[in-house]
C-alpha positions as CSV (number, residue, x, y, z in Angstrom):
1,M,52.9,62.4,-13.3
2,E,50.3,60.9,-16.0
3,S,49.0,57.4,-15.5
4,S,49.8,54.7,-18.3
5,Q,45.8,54.5,-19.0
6,S,45.6,58.2,-19.7
7,K,48.6,57.4,-22.2
8,R,47.1,54.9,-23.9
9,S,43.9,56.7,-24.2
10,A,45.3,59.4,-25.7
11,S,47.3,57.4,-28.1
12,F,43.7,55.6,-29.2
13,S,42.3,59.5,-29.3
14,E,45.5,60.1,-31.8
15,Q,44.8,56.6,-34.2
16,T,40.7,57.6,-34.1
17,S,41.7,61.4,-34.9
18,Q,43.1,59.5,-38.4
19,P,40.6,57.4,-39.9
20,L,41.7,54.5,-41.7
21,S,41.8,55.5,-45.7
22,E,39.4,53.4,-48.2
23,K,42.6,51.5,-49.2
24,D,43.0,50.5,-45.7
25,M,39.3,49.3,-45.1
26,E,39.0,47.6,-48.2
27,E,42.3,45.9,-47.4
28,L,40.9,45.1,-43.7
29,Q,37.7,44.0,-45.6
30,S,39.8,40.9,-47.5
31,T,40.6,39.5,-44.2
32,L,37.0,38.9,-43.0
33,P,34.8,36.0,-44.2
34,P,32.4,36.6,-47.1
35,D,29.2,37.0,-44.9
36,K,31.1,39.3,-42.6
37,K,31.0,43.3,-43.1
38,L,32.6,46.0,-41.3
39,K,30.0,47.9,-39.4
40,A,29.7,51.7,-40.6
41,G,30.3,54.1,-38.3
42,R,32.7,51.7,-36.1
43,E,36.2,53.4,-35.7
44,Y,38.8,50.2,-36.2
45,I,42.3,49.9,-35.8
46,W,44.6,48.0,-38.1
47,N,48.3,48.2,-37.1
48,R,50.3,46.0,-39.3
49,K,52.9,46.0,-36.9
50,S,51.1,44.9,-34.2
51,K,52.8,44.0,-30.7
52,R,50.2,41.3,-30.0
53,K,51.8,37.8,-30.3
54,A,49.1,35.5,-29.5
55,E,48.0,33.2,-32.3
56,Y,44.6,33.9,-31.4
57,W,44.3,37.6,-31.8
58,K,44.1,36.8,-35.7
59,Y,40.8,36.0,-35.2
60,Y,39.2,39.3,-33.8
61,L,39.4,43.3,-35.4
62,E,40.0,46.1,-32.8
63,Y,38.1,49.5,-33.0
64,V,38.1,51.5,-30.4
65,E,34.4,52.5,-28.5
66,N,34.0,55.5,-26.0
67,G,37.9,55.7,-25.7
68,K,38.2,52.4,-24.9
69,L,39.7,49.5,-27.0
70,R,37.6,46.6,-28.0
71,A,38.0,43.4,-30.0
72,E,35.2,42.2,-32.6
73,C,35.4,38.4,-33.4
74,K,35.8,38.2,-36.9
75,F,33.3,35.1,-37.1
76,C,30.6,36.2,-35.1
77,P,28.9,40.0,-33.9
78,K,30.8,38.9,-30.1
79,T,32.9,42.0,-28.7
80,F,35.4,41.7,-25.9
81,A,37.3,44.6,-23.9
82,A,40.4,44.3,-25.1
83,D,42.8,46.8,-23.6
84,G,45.8,44.9,-22.2
85,N,46.4,47.3,-19.3
86,L,42.6,46.9,-17.7
87,N,41.3,43.5,-19.3
88,G,42.8,40.2,-19.1
89,S,42.8,38.7,-22.6
90,K,40.9,35.1,-21.1
91,N,37.9,35.8,-22.4
92,V,39.3,36.4,-25.8
93,K,41.4,33.2,-25.9
94,N,38.7,31.0,-25.1
95,H,36.1,32.3,-27.3
96,A,38.7,32.6,-29.9
97,E,39.1,28.1,-29.2
98,S,35.1,27.5,-29.3
99,C,33.5,30.2,-31.9
100,L,31.7,27.7,-34.1
101,G,31.8,30.6,-36.9
102,N,35.7,30.0,-37.1
103,P,36.6,27.0,-39.7
104,I,39.4,25.9,-37.8
105,N,36.9,25.4,-35.0
106,I,34.5,23.4,-36.9
107,E,37.3,21.1,-38.6
108,K,37.9,20.3,-34.7
109,E,34.3,19.4,-34.3
110,K,34.4,17.1,-37.0
111,G,37.9,15.1,-36.6
112,K,37.7,15.6,-32.9
113,E,41.4,17.0,-32.9
114,K,43.0,17.5,-36.2
115,Q,46.6,18.8,-35.6
116,T,48.7,20.7,-38.5
117,K,52.0,19.0,-39.3
118,L,55.2,20.1,-41.1
119,Y,56.4,17.7,-43.3
120,F,59.8,17.9,-45.8
121,D,59.5,16.6,-49.2
122,Q,62.9,15.8,-50.6
123,E,63.3,16.8,-54.3
124,H,64.9,14.7,-56.6
125,E,66.5,16.9,-58.8
126,S,68.0,19.2,-56.2
127,G,68.0,17.0,-53.3
128,E,66.7,20.0,-51.2
129,L,63.8,19.6,-48.3
130,K,60.6,21.4,-49.4
131,C,58.8,22.2,-46.1
132,G,55.0,22.1,-46.4
133,S,51.9,21.2,-43.9
134,R,48.9,18.9,-43.6
135,I,46.4,18.2,-41.0
136,I,46.5,15.3,-39.3
137,N,43.1,13.4,-38.0
138,L,43.4,11.4,-35.0
139,N,40.4,9.7,-35.6
140,D,41.9,8.8,-39.2
141,V,44.5,7.2,-37.4
142,R,42.7,5.2,-35.1
143,E,40.6,4.0,-38.0
144,A,43.8,3.0,-39.6
145,L,44.9,1.3,-36.7
146,V,41.9,-0.8,-36.8
147,H,42.4,-1.5,-40.3
148,M,45.8,-2.8,-39.9
149,I,45.0,-5.1,-36.9
150,I,41.9,-6.5,-39.2
151,V,44.0,-7.0,-42.5
152,D,47.2,-8.0,-41.4
153,E,45.5,-10.5,-38.7
154,L,47.1,-8.7,-35.7
155,P,46.1,-10.0,-32.2
156,F,43.9,-7.4,-30.0
157,K,46.8,-7.0,-27.5
158,H,49.4,-6.0,-30.2
159,V,48.1,-2.4,-29.5
160,E,49.3,-3.2,-25.4
161,K,53.0,-4.1,-27.0
162,P,56.0,-2.1,-25.8
163,G,57.4,-2.3,-29.7
164,F,54.1,-0.8,-31.0
165,R,53.6,1.9,-28.6
166,H,57.0,3.5,-28.7
167,F,56.6,3.5,-32.8
168,V,53.6,5.8,-32.1
169,Q,55.1,7.9,-29.8
170,V,57.9,8.4,-32.5
171,A,55.7,8.7,-35.1
172,C,52.6,10.5,-33.7
173,P,52.8,11.7,-30.1
174,Q,49.6,13.1,-29.8
175,F,47.9,10.1,-30.6
176,H,46.4,8.0,-27.7
177,I,46.7,4.6,-28.2
178,P,43.3,3.0,-27.4
179,S,43.4,-0.5,-25.0
180,R,42.9,-3.8,-26.3
181,V,39.1,-3.9,-25.4
182,T,38.7,-0.4,-27.2
183,I,40.2,-1.5,-30.3
184,A,37.9,-5.0,-30.2
185,R,35.1,-2.9,-30.1
186,D,36.2,-0.7,-33.1
187,C,36.7,-3.9,-35.0
188,L,32.9,-4.8,-34.4
189,K,32.3,-1.6,-35.1
190,L,33.8,-1.6,-38.6
191,Y,32.3,-4.8,-39.1
192,Y,28.6,-3.6,-38.7
193,S,29.6,-0.6,-40.9
194,E,31.2,-2.4,-43.8
195,K,28.2,-5.1,-43.8
196,E,25.5,-2.3,-44.1
197,K,27.8,-1.2,-47.6
198,L,27.5,-4.3,-49.0
199,R,23.8,-5.1,-48.1
200,E,23.3,-1.9,-50.0
201,M,25.2,-3.4,-52.7
202,F,23.0,-6.6,-53.1
203,K,20.1,-4.3,-53.3
204,T,21.5,-3.1,-56.8
205,C,22.8,-6.6,-58.1
206,Q,21.4,-8.9,-60.7
207,R,21.8,-12.6,-59.6
208,I,24.5,-14.4,-57.2
209,S,26.5,-17.2,-57.3
210,V,27.5,-18.5,-54.2
211,T,30.7,-21.1,-52.8
212,T,30.5,-22.7,-49.5
213,D,33.0,-25.4,-47.7
214,T,33.2,-26.5,-44.0
215,W,36.2,-26.6,-41.5
216,T,36.8,-27.9,-38.0
217,S,38.8,-25.1,-36.2
218,I,41.6,-25.5,-33.3
219,Q,38.4,-25.4,-30.8
220,R,36.3,-28.5,-32.4
221,I,33.9,-26.1,-33.5
222,N,32.5,-26.8,-37.0
223,Y,32.8,-23.7,-39.0
224,M,31.2,-23.3,-42.6
225,C,32.1,-20.3,-44.9
226,L,30.2,-18.9,-47.8
227,T,31.2,-16.8,-50.4
228,A,29.3,-14.6,-52.8
229,H,30.3,-14.0,-56.5
230,F,28.7,-11.4,-58.6
231,I,29.0,-8.9,-61.2
232,D,27.9,-5.5,-60.5
233,N,26.9,-2.9,-62.9
234,D,30.3,-1.6,-63.9
235,W,31.2,-5.3,-64.9
236,K,33.5,-5.9,-62.2
237,L,33.5,-9.3,-60.8
238,N,33.3,-9.4,-56.8
239,K,34.2,-11.8,-54.2
240,K,32.3,-11.3,-50.7
241,I,32.9,-13.7,-48.0
242,I,29.1,-13.1,-46.0
243,N,29.5,-15.8,-43.8
244,F,31.9,-17.4,-41.5
245,C,29.8,-19.1,-39.0
246,P,29.3,-22.4,-37.0
247,I,27.1,-24.9,-37.8
248,S,25.8,-28.1,-36.3
249,S,27.4,-30.7,-38.5
250,H,29.5,-31.4,-41.5
251,K,26.0,-33.1,-42.6
252,G,23.8,-32.3,-46.3
253,E,21.0,-31.1,-44.3
254,A,22.7,-29.0,-41.5
255,I,24.7,-27.0,-44.4
256,G,21.7,-26.4,-47.0
257,K,20.0,-25.1,-43.7
258,A,22.6,-22.9,-42.6
259,V,23.3,-21.3,-46.3
260,E,19.4,-20.9,-46.9
261,A,19.6,-19.2,-43.7
262,C,22.4,-16.6,-44.2
263,L,20.7,-15.8,-47.8
264,E,17.7,-15.1,-45.9
265,Y,19.7,-12.9,-43.7
266,W,21.2,-10.8,-46.4
267,G,17.8,-10.8,-48.5
268,I,19.3,-12.5,-51.7
269,D,17.4,-15.8,-51.3
270,D,15.7,-14.6,-53.8
271,K,18.9,-14.2,-56.0
272,L,20.8,-17.3,-55.7
273,F,21.9,-18.5,-59.3
274,T,24.5,-21.4,-58.4
275,V,26.1,-23.2,-55.6
276,T,29.7,-24.5,-56.4
277,V,31.0,-27.1,-53.9
278,D,33.1,-30.2,-53.9
279,N,32.3,-33.9,-54.7
280,A,31.6,-34.7,-50.9
281,S,28.2,-36.5,-51.0
282,S,27.1,-34.0,-48.3
283,N,26.9,-31.2,-50.8
284,D,24.6,-33.3,-52.9
285,V,22.3,-33.1,-49.9
286,A,22.5,-29.6,-49.4
287,C,22.5,-28.6,-53.1
288,A,19.3,-30.5,-53.1
289,H,17.7,-28.7,-50.1
290,L,18.7,-25.1,-51.9
291,S,17.0,-26.6,-55.1
292,R,13.7,-26.8,-53.0
293,M,14.3,-23.1,-51.9
294,V,15.3,-21.2,-55.2
295,R,11.6,-23.4,-56.4
296,R,9.9,-21.1,-54.0
297,T,11.7,-17.9,-53.9
298,G,12.4,-17.8,-57.7
299,C,15.3,-19.0,-60.0
300,I,16.5,-19.7,-63.3
301,N,15.6,-22.9,-65.5
302,D,13.7,-23.9,-62.3
303,G,16.9,-24.6,-60.2
304,K,17.9,-27.7,-62.5
305,N,21.2,-26.1,-62.7
306,L,22.0,-24.6,-59.4
307,H,24.6,-27.0,-58.6
308,V,28.1,-26.9,-60.0
309,R,30.9,-29.4,-58.9
310,C,34.1,-28.1,-58.0
311,I,36.6,-28.9,-61.1
312,A,39.5,-28.0,-59.1
313,H,38.6,-31.3,-56.5
314,I,37.5,-33.4,-59.6
315,I,41.2,-32.5,-61.1
316,N,42.4,-33.6,-57.6
317,L,40.4,-36.7,-57.7
318,I,41.6,-37.6,-61.3
319,V,45.6,-37.1,-60.7
320,W,45.7,-39.0,-57.3
321,D,44.1,-41.9,-59.3
322,G,47.1,-41.7,-61.7
323,I,50.2,-41.1,-59.6
324,K,48.9,-44.1,-57.1
325,E,51.3,-46.0,-59.5
326,H,54.3,-43.8,-58.5
327,G,53.5,-43.8,-54.8
328,V,56.7,-45.7,-54.0
329,C,59.3,-43.2,-55.4
330,I,57.3,-40.4,-54.1
331,D,57.5,-41.5,-50.3
332,R,61.4,-42.1,-51.2
333,V,61.4,-38.2,-51.7
334,R,59.2,-37.4,-49.5
335,N,61.2,-39.1,-46.9
336,A,64.3,-37.4,-47.6
337,V,62.9,-33.9,-47.4
338,K,61.4,-34.6,-44.4
339,Y,65.1,-36.1,-42.8
340,V,67.1,-33.0,-44.1
341,K,64.2,-30.5,-42.7
342,N,64.2,-32.4,-39.3
343,S,67.5,-31.1,-38.1
344,P,69.0,-27.7,-38.3
345,A,72.8,-29.3,-38.6
346,R,71.4,-31.0,-41.7
347,I,70.0,-28.2,-43.1
348,L,73.2,-26.4,-43.1
349,R,75.1,-29.2,-44.3
350,F,72.3,-29.1,-47.5
351,K,72.9,-25.2,-48.3
352,D,76.9,-26.1,-48.1
353,L,76.5,-28.9,-50.7
354,V,74.0,-26.8,-52.7
355,Q,76.8,-24.0,-52.9
356,K,79.5,-26.5,-53.6
357,A,77.6,-28.1,-56.3
358,N,77.0,-24.3,-57.8
359,I,73.1,-24.9,-58.2
360,D,72.2,-21.6,-58.6
361,S,68.3,-21.6,-57.5
362,K,66.6,-19.5,-54.9
363,S,63.8,-22.4,-54.2
364,S,64.0,-24.2,-50.7
365,L,63.1,-27.6,-49.8
366,S,59.3,-27.6,-48.9
367,F,56.9,-29.9,-47.3
368,D,53.9,-31.8,-49.1
369,V,50.2,-32.0,-47.9
370,P,49.6,-35.6,-48.6
371,T,45.9,-35.1,-49.7
372,R,46.5,-32.0,-51.9
373,W,48.5,-33.4,-54.9
374,N,49.5,-30.1,-56.5
375,S,51.6,-29.4,-53.3
376,T,53.2,-33.1,-54.2
377,Y,54.0,-31.5,-57.7
378,I,55.6,-28.7,-55.8
379,M,57.9,-30.6,-53.4
380,L,59.0,-33.0,-56.4
381,E,59.3,-29.9,-58.6
382,T,61.7,-28.2,-56.1
383,T,63.5,-31.6,-54.6
384,L,64.4,-32.3,-58.4
385,K,67.0,-29.2,-58.8
386,F,68.9,-30.3,-55.9
387,R,69.1,-34.3,-57.1
388,R,72.9,-34.2,-56.8
389,V,73.1,-32.5,-53.4
390,F,70.7,-35.7,-51.9
391,S,73.3,-38.2,-53.2
392,G,75.7,-36.3,-50.8
393,L,73.9,-36.9,-47.8
394,S,74.1,-40.0,-45.3
395,L,70.4,-40.9,-46.0
396,P,68.9,-43.6,-43.5
397,D,69.1,-47.0,-45.0
398,G,68.8,-50.5,-44.0
399,E,67.3,-53.6,-44.0
400,D,64.9,-53.0,-41.1
401,L,63.5,-49.8,-43.5
402,N,60.5,-50.5,-45.4
403,D,61.0,-50.4,-49.4
404,N,59.1,-46.7,-49.6
405,E,61.3,-45.3,-46.6
406,R,64.7,-45.9,-48.6
407,P,66.9,-43.1,-50.3
408,P,65.8,-42.2,-53.8
409,E,68.0,-44.3,-56.6
410,P,68.8,-43.2,-59.6
411,E,65.6,-45.0,-61.3
412,D,63.6,-43.0,-58.7
413,W,64.4,-39.6,-59.8
414,E,64.2,-40.5,-63.6
415,K,60.4,-41.3,-62.7
416,V,60.2,-38.0,-60.6
417,E,61.4,-36.0,-63.6
418,R,58.8,-37.8,-66.0
419,L,56.5,-37.4,-63.1
420,V,57.0,-33.6,-62.9
421,L,56.8,-33.4,-66.6
422,F,53.4,-35.0,-66.7
423,L,51.6,-33.2,-63.9
424,E,52.9,-29.6,-64.9
425,G,50.0,-29.2,-67.1
426,F,47.6,-30.5,-64.5
427,Y,49.0,-28.1,-62.1
428,L,49.2,-24.8,-64.5
429,L,45.4,-25.7,-65.2
430,T,44.4,-25.6,-61.8
431,K,45.9,-22.4,-61.4
432,R,44.1,-21.2,-64.3
433,I,40.3,-22.4,-63.1
434,S,41.2,-21.4,-59.2
435,G,40.9,-17.6,-59.6
436,S,38.1,-15.7,-57.5
437,H,39.3,-12.1,-59.0
438,Y,38.7,-12.8,-62.6
439,V,36.0,-14.8,-64.5
440,T,36.9,-18.5,-65.0
441,A,33.2,-19.5,-65.9
442,N,33.9,-18.8,-69.8
443,K,37.2,-21.2,-69.2
444,G,35.9,-24.2,-67.7
445,L,35.1,-26.4,-70.9
446,G,38.4,-25.1,-72.3
447,E,40.3,-26.2,-69.8
448,I,38.1,-29.7,-69.6
449,A,39.2,-30.1,-73.5
450,S,42.9,-29.5,-72.7
451,M,42.8,-32.0,-70.0
452,Y,41.4,-34.5,-71.9
453,D,43.8,-33.8,-74.8
454,M,46.9,-34.0,-72.4
455,L,45.5,-37.7,-71.4
456,N,45.2,-38.8,-75.0
457,N,48.5,-38.0,-75.4
458,W,49.9,-39.5,-72.6
459,E,47.7,-42.7,-73.6
460,Q,49.9,-42.9,-76.3
461,S,53.3,-42.7,-74.3
462,E,56.1,-45.4,-74.7
463,D,56.5,-45.4,-71.2
464,L,54.4,-48.3,-69.8
465,N,54.1,-46.9,-66.2
466,F,52.8,-43.5,-67.5
467,Q,50.7,-45.3,-70.2
468,A,48.9,-46.9,-67.2
469,M,49.1,-43.7,-65.4
470,A,46.8,-42.0,-68.0
471,I,44.6,-44.7,-68.9
472,A,43.5,-45.0,-65.0
473,M,43.1,-41.1,-64.8
474,K,41.0,-41.6,-68.2
475,K,38.6,-43.5,-66.4
476,K,38.0,-41.1,-63.7
477,F,37.7,-38.6,-66.2
478,D,34.9,-40.2,-68.0
479,K,33.0,-41.1,-64.5
480,Y,32.7,-36.7,-64.1
481,W,33.1,-35.5,-67.7
482,G,32.9,-38.3,-70.3
483,D,29.1,-37.6,-70.5
484,V,27.7,-34.0,-71.5
485,D,24.7,-34.9,-69.2
486,K,26.7,-35.1,-66.2
487,M,28.2,-31.3,-66.3
488,N,26.3,-28.3,-65.5
489,K,24.9,-27.0,-68.9
490,F,26.0,-23.2,-67.5
491,I,29.9,-24.4,-68.4
492,Y,28.8,-24.5,-72.3
493,V,26.7,-21.7,-72.0
494,A,29.5,-19.3,-70.6
495,L,31.9,-20.4,-73.6
496,L,29.2,-19.5,-75.9
497,L,28.7,-16.1,-73.8
498,D,32.8,-15.8,-74.1
499,P,32.9,-12.7,-77.4
500,H,36.1,-14.4,-78.5
501,S,34.5,-18.0,-78.6
502,K,30.7,-18.1,-79.6
503,M,29.1,-21.0,-80.8
504,V,32.2,-22.1,-83.0
505,I,34.9,-22.7,-79.9
506,V,32.0,-24.8,-78.2
507,E,31.4,-26.6,-81.5
508,L,34.9,-27.8,-82.2
509,T,35.9,-28.5,-78.6
510,L,32.7,-31.1,-78.4
511,T,33.6,-32.3,-82.1
512,D,37.2,-32.7,-80.7
513,M,36.0,-34.5,-77.3
514,H,33.8,-36.8,-78.5
515,G,33.9,-37.0,-82.4
516,P,32.5,-35.4,-85.4
517,E,28.7,-36.9,-85.0
518,K,28.5,-37.0,-81.5
519,G,30.3,-33.5,-81.0
520,T,27.8,-31.6,-83.8
521,K,24.8,-33.4,-82.0
522,L,25.8,-31.9,-78.8
523,A,26.9,-28.4,-80.1
524,N,23.3,-28.2,-81.0
525,D,22.2,-29.3,-78.2
526,V,23.9,-26.7,-76.2
527,K,22.8,-24.0,-78.9
528,E,19.2,-25.2,-78.1
529,F,19.5,-24.8,-74.5
530,A,21.5,-21.4,-75.0
531,Y,18.1,-20.2,-76.9
532,S,15.5,-21.5,-74.2
533,L,17.3,-20.2,-71.3
534,F,17.3,-16.5,-73.4
535,E,13.9,-16.9,-73.9
536,E,13.5,-17.1,-69.9
537,Y,15.6,-14.1,-69.4
538,R,13.4,-12.3,-72.2
539,K,10.1,-13.0,-70.6
540,M,11.5,-11.5,-67.0
541,Y,13.5,-8.5,-68.4
542,A,12.3,-7.5,-72.2
543,T,9.1,-5.8,-70.8
544,S,11.0,-3.6,-68.7
545,N,14.4,-2.8,-70.5
546,I,13.6,-3.2,-74.1
547,P,13.2,0.5,-74.8
548,D,10.2,1.0,-77.0
549,C,11.0,2.8,-80.3
550,G,7.1,3.1,-81.1
551,D,6.3,5.1,-78.3
552,N,8.1,8.4,-78.7
553,M,7.6,8.1,-82.9
554,P,5.5,10.5,-84.0
555,M,2.8,9.7,-86.5
556,D,1.3,12.8,-88.2
557,I,-1.7,10.5,-89.7
558,D,-3.2,9.7,-86.3
559,N,-4.4,13.1,-86.3
560,N,-6.1,12.8,-89.4
561,K,-9.6,11.0,-89.6
562,G,-8.6,9.3,-92.8
563,V,-9.8,5.8,-93.9
564,G,-6.1,4.6,-93.5
565,S,-5.7,6.2,-89.9
566,D,-7.1,3.4,-88.2
567,Y,-5.5,0.4,-89.9
568,V,-2.1,2.2,-89.3
569,R,-2.8,2.5,-85.6
570,K,-3.9,-1.0,-85.2
571,L,-0.4,-1.8,-87.4
572,K,1.4,0.4,-84.8
573,E,0.3,-1.9,-81.8
574,R,0.5,-5.4,-83.5
575,A,4.1,-4.2,-84.0
576,K,4.7,-3.1,-80.0
577,R,3.1,-6.4,-79.2
578,L,5.5,-8.3,-81.6
579,K,8.3,-6.6,-79.8
580,G,7.5,-8.8,-76.5
581,T,7.6,-12.5,-78.1
582,S,10.0,-14.8,-78.8
583,G,10.1,-14.5,-82.6
584,Y,11.4,-10.9,-82.4
585,A,13.5,-10.6,-78.9
586,I,15.3,-14.0,-79.7
587,S,17.4,-12.4,-82.6
588,E,19.4,-10.4,-80.4
589,L,21.1,-14.2,-79.7
590,D,21.2,-14.7,-83.2
591,R,23.1,-10.9,-83.5
592,Y,25.6,-11.6,-81.3
593,L,26.4,-15.0,-82.5
594,N,26.9,-13.9,-86.1
595,D,28.8,-10.3,-85.0
596,Q,32.6,-10.5,-85.2
597,L,34.9,-9.1,-83.2
598,G,37.1,-5.8,-83.8
599,P,40.7,-5.8,-84.1
600,E,40.9,-3.5,-81.1
601,E,38.3,-5.7,-79.4
602,E,40.9,-8.9,-79.4
603,E,43.0,-8.0,-76.7
604,Q,40.1,-7.3,-74.3
605,D,39.1,-9.5,-71.8
606,A,35.4,-11.1,-71.5
607,L,34.0,-8.8,-68.9
608,T,35.4,-5.7,-70.6
609,W,33.7,-6.5,-74.2
610,W,30.5,-6.9,-72.3
611,G,30.9,-3.7,-70.5
612,K,31.4,-1.6,-73.6
613,N,29.0,-3.5,-75.7
614,G,26.3,-4.6,-73.5
615,Q,24.0,-2.1,-74.3
616,R,23.7,-3.2,-77.7
617,Y,22.3,-7.0,-76.5
618,V,19.6,-5.6,-73.5
619,I,18.8,-9.1,-72.5
620,L,21.5,-11.0,-73.4
621,N,23.7,-9.1,-71.2
622,R,22.0,-10.0,-68.3
623,M,22.3,-13.4,-68.8
624,A,25.7,-13.0,-69.5
625,R,26.0,-11.2,-66.1
626,D,24.4,-14.2,-64.3
627,I,26.5,-17.0,-66.0
628,L,30.0,-15.6,-66.1
629,A,30.1,-14.9,-62.4
630,I,29.6,-18.4,-61.8
631,P,32.8,-19.9,-60.1
632,L,34.4,-23.0,-61.1
633,S,36.3,-23.9,-57.9
634,T,35.5,-23.7,-54.3
635,V,38.8,-21.7,-53.4
636,A,37.6,-18.6,-52.8
637,S,35.9,-20.4,-49.8
638,E,38.6,-22.6,-48.7
639,S,40.9,-20.1,-48.9
640,A,39.2,-18.4,-45.7
641,F,40.1,-21.2,-43.7
642,S,44.1,-20.9,-44.1
643,T,43.3,-17.2,-42.5
644,G,40.6,-18.5,-40.2
645,G,43.4,-21.1,-38.8
646,R,45.8,-18.3,-38.5
647,T,43.3,-16.1,-36.6
648,L,42.2,-19.1,-34.4
649,D,45.8,-19.8,-33.5
650,P,46.6,-21.8,-29.9
651,F,47.0,-18.8,-28.6
652,R,43.8,-17.1,-29.4
653,S,41.8,-20.1,-29.1
654,S,39.5,-18.0,-27.0
655,L,37.9,-15.8,-29.6
656,T,34.1,-16.0,-30.0
657,P,32.6,-17.5,-33.1
658,K,30.9,-13.9,-33.8
659,M,34.2,-12.7,-33.3
660,V,35.7,-14.7,-35.8
661,Q,33.2,-14.0,-38.2
662,A,33.8,-10.2,-37.5
663,L,37.2,-10.3,-38.5
664,L,37.2,-12.7,-41.5
665,C,34.9,-11.3,-43.1
666,T,35.8,-7.8,-42.7
667,Q,39.4,-8.4,-43.8
668,D,38.0,-10.0,-47.1
669,W,35.8,-6.7,-47.8
670,L,38.5,-4.4,-46.9
671,R,41.6,-6.1,-48.6
672,A,42.3,-4.7,-52.1
673,K,41.7,-7.2,-55.2
674,E,45.4,-6.4,-56.1
675,V,46.9,-6.9,-52.9
676,P,48.4,-10.4,-51.9
677,I,47.9,-12.2,-48.7
678,V,51.6,-12.0,-47.2
679,D,53.0,-15.1,-46.5
680,V,56.1,-14.5,-43.9
681,E,57.2,-17.9,-45.1
682,E,57.7,-17.2,-48.6
683,N,60.0,-14.5,-47.8
684,L,62.4,-16.8,-45.7
685,K,64.9,-16.8,-49.0
686,E,65.1,-12.8,-49.5
687,L,65.8,-12.6,-45.8
688,E,68.9,-15.3,-46.6
689,E,69.9,-13.4,-49.3
690,I,70.0,-10.5,-47.5
691,E,72.5,-12.2,-44.9
692,K,74.5,-12.7,-47.5
693,E,74.9,-9.2,-48.7
694,V,75.4,-8.2,-45.6
695,Q,78.1,-10.6,-44.4
696,R,79.7,-9.7,-47.6
697,G,79.4,-5.9,-46.3
698,E,77.5,-5.3,-49.6
699,S,74.9,-3.3,-47.6
700,N,75.6,0.4,-46.3
701,D,72.7,0.6,-43.8
702,V,73.7,-2.4,-41.3
703,D,76.2,-1.9,-38.8
704,D,79.7,-3.9,-39.3
705,E,79.4,-5.0,-36.1
706,V,76.1,-7.4,-36.5
707,V,76.8,-11.2,-35.6
708,F,74.9,-13.7,-37.3
709,V,73.8,-16.7,-35.2
710,D,74.5,-19.2,-38.1
711,S,77.8,-18.2,-38.8
712,L,78.5,-19.6,-34.8
713,V,76.9,-23.1,-35.6
């Protein structure tokens, strides 16, 4: 009987006796990479209905050599014996999985395991599922996990919780969940990586303004937050927390030295433009220390305008001086809110009365922070909506209570109503100047004038209480903003550099605040300061940035040796030198002040306008980049302490200061501008609405047998 080997060899001979046609050879060549060619003289076999089922055979060409079947790798010169009856397929398989010429293996090397997964996209019109595939990079999954831990302020132990592990097992079973130690290490690596990117960004930026504030953690450690504000080459405002570190004390000298050390570490100590701080006396000392530093490293206007006082903090002081007159009615409302919210049974009773009173409001009662008048305004404004409900509650009353602890009376509610109306303007004003993702410097003078106008109107009020309140607030206003010399002059120039305002609005604003005669004089002083500032910028940047038209201007007469050639050459040199003097360059500022906005430019904000028109004002656009980036409040730094309080809660107080800084800074760098910080407390109203919908049977996605605890109380 003939052996199977002889039969197989006969079949090979049969195939090789019929060489592939030119068309087959072309088709076979098309399956190879561009740099791979079929070897001449080799007897290739191409069976379109091959019985080989293993996936790796698609990476090989089969051919017959000396009557024996062999396999040639499509991506490298290696060949293997491939007779299934005589040779195993282990070598063929191993090479297919390790050949570095194979693009699939290259991707594996890069991503350390990429997996192709099927996915189904539903077509909205037909409702059919469309099948496709995509590669999942497990390294990307791990990076996304680190991103989630940092941005969402999750503890490192989150990765070891059974719920999260179950979710990952269902969503991506191939992903190996790292331990909490590994996640902590990855967070630090990401911090260092992002820090280097920011360091490179600082090298290309012009000047930097900073805000700083201090805070004491639950660990009783004094922390200082330092935030950098600057406008980049694309005219985008950037806000970056660059330091969140422990400091020895809250004293001014300690703060100043800590800020200086941070700026030197980042290599931006020679780029400091302004420092925005609140009115604590220690900050005056810190700014004096930094003024000495910038005089050594280089500064604008000899550092005289380095110190910027937080406008939001000044408004806070002004308003508190006014609302002291209404302390009793505010305390009574605060105690009423506290009484309701301190008991679950009272909260249920309160909700029941709200429904019976048909009060359609999604607001809920909120406590205030006694040192923050804006939170007091929110408490009063919200509570006022439920005025009728409080009259139906049995609030504590008696002779043993102090006057400010008694329930609110009708006249108290009337005062609160007028007080809310009074405070609304100041509340909105504070919100406008407290932004950190949009320019506020150009709004400062206008908002101060707006506050001045509001106080003037309330001084004329027929209500003597509110008239007295406005007078008290006006005194505090004059203490900080009554004298133009008490304000940072950059605030005036910022309004001038707003293309929608320029010098006209500056003059009108100052005239309204100080009267025609003094206002006009102050406007002239501002203009003079703007010109001197422009002159300083011109000396710094004119030589390297103003294109010299004369250099490339052809002068045919230079080639002639005529009598007039020397005169023209000297005239040209004089003109070139004149371009470097204020007499020539200052016309750029005049041209800006005299230019009119087109209809399409009226809707553009200041940064957009400068981004499109900055090339027309070579020196002035550098001045605008520095001044418009000045923050008017310390909210950017203060908000970091809210995050710090969440990060260093009682359950995670063991985090080291270095890790705290890494987490807070990286979170700030990764978080997109348009993504708000999610506050769970704010969503409780939505949750209550969802519960009501479910109870009414309006949701089809929830089991009917869900039982709510509230319904059993």
